[in-house]
C-alpha positions in Angstrom: 48.7 30.3 137.4 49.8 29.5 133.8 47.7 27.1 131.8 50.6 25.5 129.9 53.9 23.9 130.9 57.1 24.3 128.9 58.3 20.8 128.5 61.6 19.4 127.2 62.3 15.7 126.6 66.1 15.3 126.3 68.2 12.2 125.8 71.9 12.1 126.4 72.7 12.6 122.7 69.9 14.9 121.6 66.8 17.0 122.4 63.9 14.7 121.6 61.0 17.2 121.9 60.4 20.6 123.3 57.2 22.6 123.4 54.1 23.6 125.4 51.8 21.1 127.1 48.9 20.9 129.5 50.3 17.9 131.5 53.2 15.5 131.8 52.7 12.0 133.2 55.8 10.0 134.2 56.6 6.9 136.3 59.2 7.5 138.9 60.7 5.0 141.3 58.1 6.3 143.9 55.1 5.9 141.6 53.3 7.6 138.7 53.3 11.3 138.8 51.1 13.8 136.9 52.5 17.4 136.6 50.2 20.3 135.8 51.1 24.0 135.5 51.9 25.4 138.9 53.2 22.1 140.3 55.7 22.4 143.2 59.4 22.0 142.2 60.7 18.4 142.4 63.3 16.1 141.1 62.3 12.5 140.5 64.3 9.4 139.4 62.5 7.8 136.4 61.6 4.1 136.7 63.5 2.0 134.2 62.1 1.2 131.7 59.0 3.4 131.6 57.1 5.8 129.5 56.6 9.6 129.7 53.4 11.0 128.3 53.1 14.6 127.2 49.5 15.8 126.9 49.1 18.7 124.5 46.2 21.2 124.1 43.5 19.7 121.9 43.8 16.2 123.3 46.9 15.0 121.4 49.3 12.9 123.4 53.0 12.2 122.8 54.4 9.1 124.4 58.1 8.3 124.8 59.8 5.1 125.9 62.5 6.2 128.3 65.4 4.3 130.0 67.0 5.8 133.1 67.2 9.5 134.0 65.3 12.2 135.9 62.2 14.3 135.8 62.8 17.9 137.0 60.0 20.3 137.7 60.7 24.0 138.4 59.3 27.4 137.7 60.4 27.2 134.1 58.5 24.0 133.4 59.3 20.3 133.1 62.5 18.7 131.9 62.8 14.9 131.3 66.5 14.0 131.1 66.8 10.4 130.1 69.6 8.1 129.0 67.5 7.3 126.0 64.0 8.5 124.9 62.3 7.3 121.7 58.8 7.8 120.5 56.6 4.9 121.6 55.1 2.7 119.0 51.4 1.7 119.3 50.8 -1.9 120.4 50.4 -4.2 117.4 47.2 -6.3 117.8 
């Protein structure tokens, strides 16, 4: 089993991010889903609006605000295809 996922975050107009990650967490209409290497293939409808979190090696995490779209998991990795995907901004306190 591979220890990394190939992940692509794609919006309708552009590829937002692509690279290797340890885990992807996304909220689908059926609930929150964590995807690790070796996950069974699936296609999920993303909850709108929601966030997709990409956990990188070394503990870094990328978070994207997404509107609409799908999460696809297959042998090649994970693809998030969203109507829009923008880097999330930290909450201002």
